[in-house]
C-alpha positions as CSV (number, residue, x, y, z in Angstrom):
1,X,0.0,0.0,0.0
2,X,1.3,3.5,-0.9
3,X,1.9,5.7,2.2
4,X,-0.6,8.5,2.9
5,X,0.3,12.1,2.2
6,X,0.7,14.1,5.4
7,X,2.6,17.2,4.1
8,X,2.4,20.2,6.4
9,X,3.3,23.7,5.2
10,X,4.9,25.7,7.9
11,X,4.5,29.1,6.4
12,X,1.6,30.1,8.5
13,X,3.3,29.4,11.8
14,X,6.7,30.8,11.1
15,X,7.8,33.7,13.2
16,X,9.7,36.4,11.3
17,X,12.7,37.7,13.2
18,X,14.5,40.4,11.3
19,X,12.8,40.7,7.9
20,X,9.3,40.5,6.5
21,X,8.4,38.8,3.2
22,X,10.7,41.1,1.2
23,X,14.3,41.8,2.0
24,X,17.0,43.6,0.0
25,X,20.7,43.4,1.0
26,X,23.6,45.4,-0.3
27,X,26.9,43.6,-0.8
28,X,27.8,43.4,2.9
29,X,28.0,39.7,3.7
30,X,25.3,40.2,6.3
31,X,22.1,38.3,6.7
32,X,19.6,39.0,3.8
33,X,16.8,37.1,5.5
34,X,16.1,35.1,8.6
35,X,13.2,33.3,10.3
36,X,12.6,31.4,13.4
37,X,10.5,28.3,13.2
38,X,9.3,25.6,15.5
39,X,9.0,21.8,14.8
40,X,6.6,19.8,16.9
41,X,8.6,16.7,16.0
42,X,11.8,15.8,14.1
43,X,11.4,16.2,10.4
44,X,13.1,16.5,7.0
45,X,12.6,20.1,6.0
46,X,12.4,21.6,2.5
47,X,13.1,25.3,2.1
48,X,11.4,27.4,-0.6
49,X,13.5,30.5,-1.3
50,X,11.8,32.9,-3.6
51,X,14.6,35.3,-4.8
52,X,15.9,37.5,-7.5
53,X,19.3,39.2,-8.1
54,X,18.8,42.7,-9.7
55,X,21.5,43.5,-12.3
56,X,22.7,39.9,-12.6
57,X,22.8,37.9,-15.8
58,X,24.0,34.3,-16.1
59,X,25.1,35.2,-19.6
60,X,27.4,38.2,-18.7
61,X,30.8,37.7,-17.2
62,X,31.3,39.2,-13.7
63,X,27.5,39.6,-13.3
64,X,26.6,35.9,-13.5
65,X,24.9,35.3,-10.1
66,X,24.8,35.8,-6.4
67,X,25.5,32.9,-4.1
68,X,23.6,32.8,-0.8
69,X,24.6,30.6,2.2
70,X,21.9,28.9,4.3
71,X,22.5,28.2,7.9
72,X,20.2,26.6,10.6
73,X,21.0,27.6,14.2
74,X,24.4,28.9,13.0
75,X,25.4,25.7,11.4
76,X,26.3,25.6,7.7
77,X,23.8,23.8,5.4
78,X,24.5,24.8,1.8
79,X,25.2,27.4,-0.8
80,X,22.6,28.2,-3.5
81,X,23.7,29.7,-6.8
82,X,20.9,32.1,-7.9
83,X,21.2,31.5,-11.7
84,X,17.8,33.1,-12.5
85,X,19.1,36.7,-12.7
86,X,16.6,39.4,-12.1
87,X,13.7,36.9,-12.6
88,X,12.1,36.0,-9.3
89,X,12.4,32.2,-9.0
90,X,11.5,29.6,-6.4
91,X,14.7,27.7,-5.4
92,X,13.7,24.6,-3.4
93,X,16.5,23.0,-1.3
94,X,16.7,20.6,1.6
95,X,17.6,21.7,5.1
96,X,18.1,18.0,5.9
97,X,17.0,16.4,9.2
98,X,16.0,19.0,11.7
99,X,15.3,18.2,15.4
100,X,12.2,19.0,17.4
101,X,12.0,22.5,18.9
102,X,12.7,26.1,17.9
103,X,15.3,27.0,15.2
104,X,16.6,30.0,13.4
105,X,17.1,29.9,9.6
106,X,19.5,32.5,8.1
107,X,20.2,33.3,4.5
108,X,23.4,35.3,3.9
109,X,25.1,36.7,0.8
110,X,28.3,34.8,0.2
111,X,30.6,37.5,-1.0
112,X,33.5,35.2,-1.8
113,X,31.5,33.0,-4.2
114,X,29.2,35.6,-5.7
115,X,30.1,37.3,-9.0
116,X,32.1,40.5,-8.4
117,X,29.7,43.0,-9.9
118,X,26.6,41.6,-8.1
119,X,25.5,44.1,-5.4
120,X,22.2,42.9,-4.0
121,X,19.8,40.0,-3.4
122,X,16.1,40.4,-3.1
123,X,14.2,37.8,-1.1
124,X,10.5,37.8,-2.0
125,X,9.5,35.0,0.4
126,X,10.6,32.0,2.5
127,X,8.5,28.9,3.0
128,X,9.1,25.6,4.6
129,X,7.6,22.2,4.4
130,X,8.2,19.3,6.7
131,X,8.1,15.6,5.9
132,X,7.9,12.7,8.4
133,X,7.6,9.0,8.1
134,X,4.2,8.2,6.5
135,X,4.3,11.2,4.2
136,X,4.2,10.2,0.5
137,X,7.5,11.9,-0.3
138,X,9.3,11.3,3.0
139,X,11.6,8.5,1.7
140,X,12.3,10.6,-1.4
141,X,13.3,13.6,0.6
142,X,15.1,11.8,3.4
143,X,17.5,10.0,1.0
144,X,18.1,12.7,-1.5
145,X,21.8,13.3,-2.2
146,X,23.8,16.4,-1.1
147,X,26.0,17.5,-3.9
148,X,29.4,19.2,-3.4
149,X,30.2,21.6,-6.2
150,X,33.1,21.1,-8.6
151,X,35.5,23.9,-7.6
152,X,35.8,24.9,-11.3
153,X,32.1,25.4,-11.4
154,X,32.2,27.9,-8.5
155,X,35.3,29.7,-9.8
156,X,34.0,30.0,-13.4
157,X,30.2,30.0,-13.0
158,X,29.8,27.0,-15.1
159,X,28.1,23.5,-15.0
160,X,26.1,24.5,-11.9
161,X,23.5,22.0,-10.6
162,X,20.2,23.9,-10.8
163,X,17.3,21.4,-10.6
164,X,16.7,17.9,-9.3
165,X,13.9,15.4,-9.7
166,X,13.2,11.8,-8.8
167,X,11.8,8.6,-10.3
168,X,10.2,6.0,-8.0
169,X,9.0,2.5,-8.7
170,X,7.2,0.0,-6.4
171,X,7.1,-3.8,-6.6
172,X,6.4,-6.7,-4.2
173,X,10.1,-6.7,-3.4
174,X,10.2,-3.0,-2.3
175,X,10.8,0.4,-3.7
176,X,13.5,2.0,-5.9
177,X,14.2,5.7,-6.1
178,X,16.5,7.3,-8.7
179,X,17.7,10.9,-8.3
180,X,18.7,13.0,-11.3
181,X,20.2,16.5,-11.4
182,X,20.1,19.0,-14.3
183,X,23.3,21.0,-14.7
184,X,23.5,24.2,-16.6
185,X,26.0,22.6,-19.0
186,X,28.9,20.2,-19.2
187,X,32.4,21.4,-20.0
188,X,33.5,17.9,-20.9
189,X,31.9,15.1,-22.8
190,X,29.7,15.6,-25.9
191,X,30.2,18.8,-27.9
192,X,27.4,21.3,-27.8
193,X,26.2,20.8,-31.4
194,X,25.8,17.1,-30.8
195,X,24.1,17.7,-27.5
196,X,21.4,19.8,-29.3
197,X,20.9,17.4,-32.2
198,X,20.9,14.2,-30.1
199,X,19.3,15.4,-26.9
200,X,17.7,18.7,-27.8
201,X,19.6,20.6,-25.1
202,X,23.0,21.7,-23.9
203,X,22.2,21.2,-20.3
204,X,23.6,18.1,-18.7
205,X,21.0,15.7,-17.2
206,X,22.7,13.1,-15.1
207,X,21.5,10.3,-12.8
208,X,23.3,11.0,-9.5
209,X,22.1,8.4,-7.0
210,X,20.0,5.2,-7.1
211,X,18.7,3.5,-3.9
212,X,16.6,0.4,-3.4
213,X,14.6,-0.6,-0.3
214,X,13.2,-4.0,0.6
215,X,9.5,-4.4,1.6
216,X,10.4,-3.5,5.2
217,X,12.1,-0.2,4.1
218,X,15.7,-1.4,4.6
219,X,18.3,-0.2,2.1
220,X,19.4,-3.2,0.0
221,X,21.4,-1.4,-2.7
222,X,22.7,2.1,-3.3
223,X,24.8,3.3,-6.2
224,X,26.0,6.5,-7.8
225,X,27.1,7.5,-11.3
226,X,30.9,7.8,-11.2
227,X,33.6,8.6,-13.8
228,X,33.1,6.8,-17.1
229,X,29.4,6.5,-16.3
230,X,30.1,3.5,-14.1
231,X,27.7,2.9,-11.2
232,X,29.7,1.6,-8.2
233,X,28.1,1.0,-4.8
234,X,27.9,3.9,-2.5
235,X,30.3,3.5,0.5
236,X,30.8,7.1,1.5
237,X,29.5,9.4,4.3
238,X,26.0,10.4,5.0
239,X,24.2,13.3,6.7
240,X,21.3,11.4,8.2
241,X,20.0,9.5,5.3
242,X,21.5,11.8,2.7
243,X,24.6,10.5,0.8
244,X,27.4,13.1,0.4
245,X,28.5,13.1,-3.3
246,X,31.1,15.4,-5.0
247,X,31.1,16.3,-8.7
248,X,34.5,15.2,-9.8
249,X,34.7,15.3,-13.6
250,X,34.1,17.9,-16.3
251,X,31.0,16.0,-17.5
252,X,29.4,16.0,-14.0
253,X,30.1,12.5,-12.8
254,X,30.3,12.2,-9.0
255,X,32.3,10.4,-6.4
256,X,31.6,9.3,-2.8
257,X,35.1,10.2,-1.7
258,X,34.6,13.1,0.7
259,X,36.2,16.5,0.3
260,X,34.8,19.5,2.1
261,X,33.7,22.6,0.3
262,X,30.6,24.4,-1.0
263,X,27.6,22.1,-1.4
264,X,23.9,22.2,-2.3
265,X,21.0,19.9,-1.5
266,X,18.4,20.4,-4.2
267,X,15.0,19.2,-3.3
268,X,13.9,16.5,-5.8
269,X,10.2,16.8,-4.9
270,X,9.2,16.8,-8.6
271,X,8.7,13.3,-10.1
272,X,9.3,12.5,-13.8
273,X,6.2,10.6,-15.0
274,X,6.7,7.4,-17.0
275,X,6.4,8.0,-20.8
276,X,8.1,11.3,-20.7
277,X,11.7,12.2,-21.7
278,X,14.0,13.6,-19.1
279,X,13.8,17.0,-20.8
280,X,10.2,17.2,-19.8
281,X,11.5,18.6,-16.5
282,X,13.0,21.5,-18.4
283,X,9.6,22.1,-20.2
284,X,8.0,22.3,-16.7
285,X,10.7,24.7,-15.6
286,X,11.3,27.0,-18.6
287,X,13.8,29.2,-16.7
288,X,16.2,26.3,-17.2
289,X,16.2,27.0,-20.9
290,X,17.1,30.6,-20.3
291,X,20.0,29.6,-18.0
292,X,21.1,27.1,-20.6
293,X,21.2,29.7,-23.3
294,X,22.9,32.3,-21.1
295,X,25.8,30.0,-20.2
296,X,26.3,29.1,-23.8
297,X,26.3,32.8,-24.8
298,X,28.7,33.8,-22.1
299,X,31.1,31.0,-23.1
300,X,30.9,32.0,-26.7
301,X,29.6,28.6,-27.8
302,X,26.7,30.0,-29.9
303,X,26.2,31.9,-33.1
304,X,24.0,34.9,-33.5
305,X,22.1,35.3,-35.7
306,X,21.4,31.6,-36.0
307,X,22.2,29.8,-39.2
308,X,20.5,26.4,-39.7
309,X,23.1,25.7,-42.5
310,X,25.8,25.3,-39.8
311,X,26.0,22.9,-36.9
312,X,26.8,25.7,-34.5
313,X,24.3,26.1,-31.7
314,X,22.0,29.1,-31.7
315,X,19.2,30.4,-29.5
316,X,17.1,27.6,-28.1
317,X,14.0,29.3,-29.4
318,X,15.1,28.6,-33.0
319,X,14.6,24.8,-32.6
320,X,11.8,22.3,-33.1
321,X,12.0,19.7,-30.3
322,X,10.9,16.2,-31.1
323,X,10.4,13.6,-28.4
324,X,10.8,10.1,-29.8
325,X,10.2,6.5,-28.6
326,X,11.4,3.6,-30.7
327,X,10.9,-0.2,-30.7
328,X,13.7,-2.2,-32.3
329,X,16.0,0.6,-33.1
330,X,19.0,-1.7,-32.5
331,X,22.1,-0.5,-34.2
332,X,20.2,1.9,-36.4
333,X,20.3,5.7,-36.2
334,X,17.4,8.0,-36.6
335,X,17.1,11.7,-37.5
336,X,14.3,14.2,-37.8
337,X,13.6,16.2,-41.0
338,X,11.5,19.3,-41.1
339,X,10.1,21.0,-44.2
340,X,8.8,24.6,-43.9
341,X,6.1,26.2,-46.0
342,X,8.6,27.9,-48.3
343,X,9.9,24.5,-49.3
344,X,13.2,24.6,-47.3
345,X,14.3,21.4,-45.5
346,X,16.2,21.0,-42.3
347,X,17.8,18.0,-40.5
348,X,18.4,17.4,-36.8
349,X,21.9,16.3,-37.5
350,X,22.7,19.1,-40.0
351,X,23.6,16.3,-42.4
352,X,26.7,15.5,-40.3
353,X,27.7,12.1,-38.8
354,X,27.4,11.7,-35.1
355,X,24.4,13.8,-34.6
356,X,21.7,11.1,-34.9
357,X,19.6,9.5,-32.2
358,X,20.8,6.0,-31.4
359,X,19.6,3.2,-29.1
360,X,22.2,4.1,-26.6
361,X,20.9,7.7,-26.4
362,X,17.3,6.4,-26.1
363,X,18.2,4.4,-23.0
364,X,15.2,5.8,-21.0
365,X,12.8,4.7,-23.8
366,X,12.3,8.3,-24.8
367,X,14.8,10.6,-26.3
368,X,14.7,14.2,-27.7
369,X,16.1,15.5,-30.9
370,X,16.2,19.1,-32.0
371,X,16.0,20.6,-35.5
372,X,17.4,24.1,-36.0
373,X,15.1,26.3,-38.0
374,X,15.4,29.9,-39.3
375,X,14.9,32.5,-36.6
376,X,11.2,33.4,-35.9
377,X,9.9,30.2,-37.4
378,X,6.4,29.6,-35.8
379,X,4.0,26.7,-35.8
380,X,2.2,28.0,-38.9
381,X,5.5,28.0,-40.9
382,X,6.1,24.2,-40.5
383,X,4.7,22.1,-43.3
384,X,5.9,18.6,-42.4
385,X,8.0,16.6,-39.9
386,X,9.4,13.2,-40.7
387,X,11.4,10.6,-38.7
388,X,14.0,8.8,-40.8
389,X,16.4,5.9,-40.4
390,X,19.9,6.6,-41.7
391,X,21.2,4.2,-44.5
392,X,24.4,2.3,-43.9
393,X,23.6,1.6,-40.2
394,X,21.5,-1.5,-40.5
395,X,18.3,0.3,-41.6
396,X,15.8,-2.4,-42.8
397,X,13.5,-2.1,-45.7
398,X,11.1,-4.6,-43.9
399,X,10.1,-1.9,-41.4
400,X,11.3,-3.8,-38.3
401,X,12.0,-0.6,-36.5
402,X,8.9,1.1,-35.1
403,X,8.1,4.5,-33.8
404,X,6.2,4.0,-30.6
405,X,5.5,7.6,-29.9
406,X,6.4,11.1,-30.9
407,X,5.8,14.7,-29.8
408,X,7.0,17.9,-31.4
409,X,7.0,21.4,-29.9
410,X,8.5,24.9,-30.1
411,X,9.5,27.3,-27.4
412,X,7.8,30.7,-27.1
413,X,9.6,34.0,-26.8
414,X,9.6,33.5,-23.0
415,X,11.1,30.0,-23.3
416,X,7.7,28.5,-22.3
417,X,6.8,25.5,-24.6
418,X,4.0,26.2,-27.0
419,X,1.2,23.6,-27.5
420,X,2.4,20.3,-28.9
421,X,2.5,20.5,-32.6
422,X,2.2,16.8,-33.3
423,X,1.6,13.6,-31.3
424,X,2.0,10.0,-32.3
425,X,0.6,7.6,-29.7
426,X,0.4,4.3,-31.6
427,X,3.3,2.1,-32.9
428,X,4.1,2.7,-36.6
429,X,6.7,0.9,-38.7
430,X,9.3,3.3,-40.2
431,X,9.5,2.8,-44.0
432,X,12.8,3.4,-45.9
433,X,11.5,6.9,-47.0
434,X,10.7,7.9,-43.5
435,X,7.6,8.3,-41.4
436,X,5.5,11.4,-41.4
437,X,4.7,12.4,-37.8
438,X,3.2,15.8,-38.7
439,X,1.7,17.4,-41.8
440,X,-0.4,20.5,-42.2
């Protein structure tokens, strides 16, 4: 039986000490917000920090972001990189296990880690939620990983963990929870043009920690994703039930070998539903696209104006994103082709090798490809979308490979996904000429 939901929001009972709901701090290193709160019983606590950083821009060197330090009762908890710029965002992080009684939460501007030209942080609100055994999300929250930043990320404002989510499955043998983190980018690993064509993003979405419980709630297996994408057993330190993991590679793999430093505990309270690609979490949080684009722009990895004739990455709003699910893809490779109303054609791989979707990429059953289009291309400009198998990679004329599902969408000017352009919900064999998934 699934546990009942007994989530309690503490906002109504919090006692404000030094600030009200809105606080502005000059670059002083002093407290920007603080609250006293009382727990009637021990709990895992999630902090909701609604904040903005006027004048900051993740895409501009020296103005990237402010970093705020969170403490409880004077003890260090974590550092949060406020990548959203002057947009007011909700940053949800874990405070970890908190004892019964009265406590004081403090949020301070971290002068050392903040960008040099950032002068203030505005806190629009602080909320807290407590989770205890019996709550539906208690196990998810209580075992979520704490991530130590890669030092290069903090020094260079790059590859920052910005969002976490979980996937949970139940069986007669017990429960399995997988924790995934979305980073702003990866300095190592797949080049940016390949990231866009094969995954439809330049963010890095990585499984961080995987834990399994038996029917009695005892941990029977726990692993993390280490260098080389290996998944060794976790043998490191914990804070309560939270494993301490450190980003140790330029493509955001982690290790359980402890080394102190700045850390963050993102609250993975959002769950990725079955039948959706990992990138659906970005669709639900459009600010992640803006942060993605800003980092690429600051690191001079994009071209402007965008040119679909080149493989160089351009503004994320210039792409058609296609979520694809295959049956029997095997060694074959697939691409997406788009024809616009003026008769022009565009390919997800720009006609270059290495940019196609493969079975390895589609390891989570769904994968996302992106097709770069001319700037300002809208839904009414798209005439047809095809999924094609590449010749010379085992493509079969008998149609053994099937497309099990497809969705196509564009981003609006505010990075918010527009209504789905096309949706395929039944299995269809892919003929040699390709399969039409949308046609006006």
